[in-house]
C-alpha positions in Angstrom: 12.9 -4.0 13.9 11.1 -5.0 10.7 11.3 -4.0 7.1 8.3 -2.5 5.3 7.5 -5.9 3.7 7.4 -7.5 7.2 5.1 -4.8 8.7 1.5 -5.8 8.9 -1.7 -4.0 9.7 -1.6 -5.9 13.0 1.5 -4.0 13.9 -0.4 -0.8 13.5 -3.8 -1.7 14.8 -3.3 -4.0 17.8 -5.1 -3.1 21.0 -4.5 0.6 21.5 -4.2 1.1 17.8 -6.6 2.6 15.2 -9.3 -0.1 15.2 -11.7 -0.1 18.1 -9.4 1.9 20.3 -9.8 5.2 22.1 -6.5 6.5 20.8 -5.5 6.1 17.1 -2.3 4.5 16.0 0.3 7.1 14.9 2.9 6.7 12.2 6.0 8.9 12.7 8.1 9.3 9.5 11.6 10.0 10.6 11.0 8.9 14.1 14.6 7.9 14.9 15.9 11.4 14.5 16.4 14.1 17.0 12.9 15.6 16.9 11.0 12.5 15.7 12.2 10.4 18.6 11.0 12.9 21.1 7.6 13.1 19.3 7.4 9.3 19.3 8.0 9.3 23.1 5.3 11.9 23.7 2.7 9.8 21.7 3.7 6.6 23.5 3.5 8.3 26.9 -0.1 9.2 26.4 -1.1 5.7 25.2 -0.9 5.8 21.4 0.4 2.8 19.5 3.3 4.2 17.4 5.0 2.9 14.2 8.2 4.6 13.3 9.4 4.7 9.7 13.0 5.6 9.3 16.0 5.0 7.1 18.4 4.6 10.0 18.2 2.1 12.9 17.7 3.3 16.4 21.0 4.4 18.1 21.7 3.7 21.7 21.1 7.4 22.7 17.5 7.4 21.3 16.6 3.8 22.1 14.9 4.7 25.4 12.7 7.2 23.6 11.5 4.6 21.1 10.9 1.8 23.6 7.4 0.5 22.9 7.2 1.7 19.3 7.3 -0.5 16.2 10.3 0.6 14.1 10.2 -0.1 10.4 13.3 0.6 8.4 13.0 1.8 4.9 13.0 4.8 2.5 10.0 7.1 2.4 10.7 7.6 -1.3 9.5 4.0 -1.7 5.8 4.7 -2.3 4.6 1.2 -1.6 6.5 1.0 1.7 5.2 4.4 2.7 1.7 3.2 2.0 2.1 0.0 4.1 3.4 2.0 7.0 0.5 4.5 7.1 -2.2 1.9 6.4 -4.5 1.7 9.4 -3.2 4.7 11.4 -5.3 7.6 12.5 -2.5 10.2 12.4 0.8 10.7 10.6 3.7 12.9 11.7 6.1 13.8 9.0 9.4 14.5 10.8 11.7 13.4 7.9 15.2 14.8 8.2 16.4 17.7 6.1 19.9 18.7 5.1 22.0 20.9 7.4 21.5 24.6 6.4 25.0 24.8 5.0 24.3 21.8 2.7 21.0 23.4 1.7 22.7 26.7 0.9 25.2 24.9 -1.3 22.4 23.1 -3.3 19.0 24.5 -2.3 17.1 22.5 -4.9 18.4 19.2 -3.6 16.3 19.5 -0.5 13.2 20.2 -2.5 14.0 17.3 -4.9 14.4 15.0 -1.9 11.4 16.1 0.2 8.7 17.3 -2.2 7.9 14.0 -4.0 7.6 12.2 -0.6 5.3 15.0 0.7 3.1 14.9 -2.4 2.8 11.1 -2.3 1.9 11.3 1.4 -0.7 14.0 0.8 -2.3 12.0 -2.1 -2.5 8.9 0.1 -4.0 10.8 3.0 -6.5 12.5 0.8 -8.0 9.1 0.1 -8.2 8.3 3.9 -10.8 10.5 5.4 -10.2 11.4 9.0 -6.4 10.7 9.1 -4.6 13.6 10.6 -1.2 15.0 9.5 1.4 16.9 11.3 4.1 18.2 9.0 7.4 19.5 10.4 9.2 21.8 8.0 12.8 22.5 8.3 13.8 25.8 6.6 17.4 25.1 5.8 16.9 25.6 2.0 15.1 28.9 2.4 18.2 30.7 3.8 19.9 30.6 0.4 23.4 32.2 0.2 24.1 33.2 3.8 27.4 34.9 3.0 
């Protein structure tokens, strides 16, 4: 595992990565989670180099899914760290976790306060990088509102 400060472009663009390769390197934000780890495995299985950016280390259950990926631990709210992770990739998957629907119902604005600044930062960074794709996974926990 590496921290955002230890991650280098070489991690993201080695053979099979974005530079001079047939398949672009992919950054998976939230790649140690339930959905993100499966997406990571799918990209690895078809030959992409993958860098995972997550706030939690890989657990034993998901470790096999992430075998072969570079895992960088950090917080996506750290704009500089986010920038380093996506530098040199050809595609970004935003699979950042969201609160459980019950937690969202209790405080619906908290989810937006946590997720929206990261998404806006990511979109601004990607707008400056022509040709970099984005897959955004949205969890709708906060849209349920008061479910009682």
